[in-house]
C-alpha positions, 0 to 999 in steps of 0.5 A: 500500500502506497503511503499517501496522506488524505486531505479535505481539499487537494491541489494541483500538486496532489494531482501530480503526486497521485499520477506519479504514485499510480505509475510507480512500483507498488502502484496501479498495474494498469497505469504502469502499463500505459503509453501515449498511444494506449491512452490517446483515445482516452484523451480525445474522449475526455476532451469531447466529454468536457465539450459536451458539458459546455454545450449542456451548460452543466458546470458540475459536469464541466468541473469533473470533465476538466479534471479528467482532461487535466489528469490526461495532461499530467499523465502524458507529462509523467510518461515523458519525465520518466523517459527523460525527454521533458517534464511538466515544468517544461510544459508550463515554461513552453506555454508561458513563453508562447503566450508572451511571444504572441501578445507582444502588445501586452508583455513587451514593455520595450515596444510600447507602440506594438498594436494588439494583434488581429487574426492576420498578425497572430497568424504571422507570429505563428508562422515566424515561430514555426519557421513557415515561409510558404502557405503550403507549409501552413496547410501541412501544419494542420493536424491530421488528427482533427475531425475531418470536417474541421480539418477541411475547414481549417485548410480552406481558411488557410488557403483563403488567406493566400487568396484561394477561395470562392467569392460567394456561397453561390459559387461554392454551391455551384462547385458542390453541384459539380462535384455531386455530378462527378460522384454520380458518374463515378458511381457507375464504375467498379472502382471504389477508389474513384468513388471514394475520391469523388465522395471526398470531393463532395464533402470537401465542397460541402465544407466550403459552402458551410464556411462561406455561410459562416457555419461550423460544418461539425455543428451543422452535421451534429444538428442533422444527426440529432434531427435524424434521431428525432425523426427515426424515433417518430418513425419507430413509434408510428410503426409500433402504433400500427402493430408492426415492427421495423424488421417486418415493415417494407421499405415503401412503408418506412419511407412513407412514414418517414416523410410524415415525421418532422 
């Protein structure tokens, strides 16, 4: 049994100590066995759960979920400290230096005339920090691990800063229609790779439409998912009310009932 003093209230230092103890000899076998890769999905799940608490305006849940996210941060840092590459203190130092560099109008007393950065200045500071000299490099820096719709949106935003974008949602819609036609043509082929390519073009073009309407593509699709669940629930209720079942109803019956649902 590890010797740990229980308290009425704990601090961030206690979080660090608990994670370290769990991963130390005599601690928890599961925690000791984990790697960055094995808990990568946990990190994503905890972050999404925190976002859901924000969406639900649930401060109690948010407090708990932020604790879970914080635990993941400390856990990953402890793995790196054990490997001798960096420590949690290095993480603190890195983020503090970054925030100071990116807010010169606040922290750089020797340059009082520096104006608060807008989006363009902020991006310029980021490019200088990362040594990016071309717009292509800014696109390549967008994380592969982002949800695909958000990644597409970020790529398009960065390309737009180079002047490469449609002038209006109408033009983006025309491009979307063109991509749909190409998908329809590809659907008559046997090559799934071509169909996959054209379907990807349709989705990418749809993101462009959302962006030019100032809509979040992820939020739009989430809303549609919720609408689908609601309508499907009504559909199933109607089928059951008629004495049938989803398994035995015909496709035509289901489509007719679907059209009635709202």
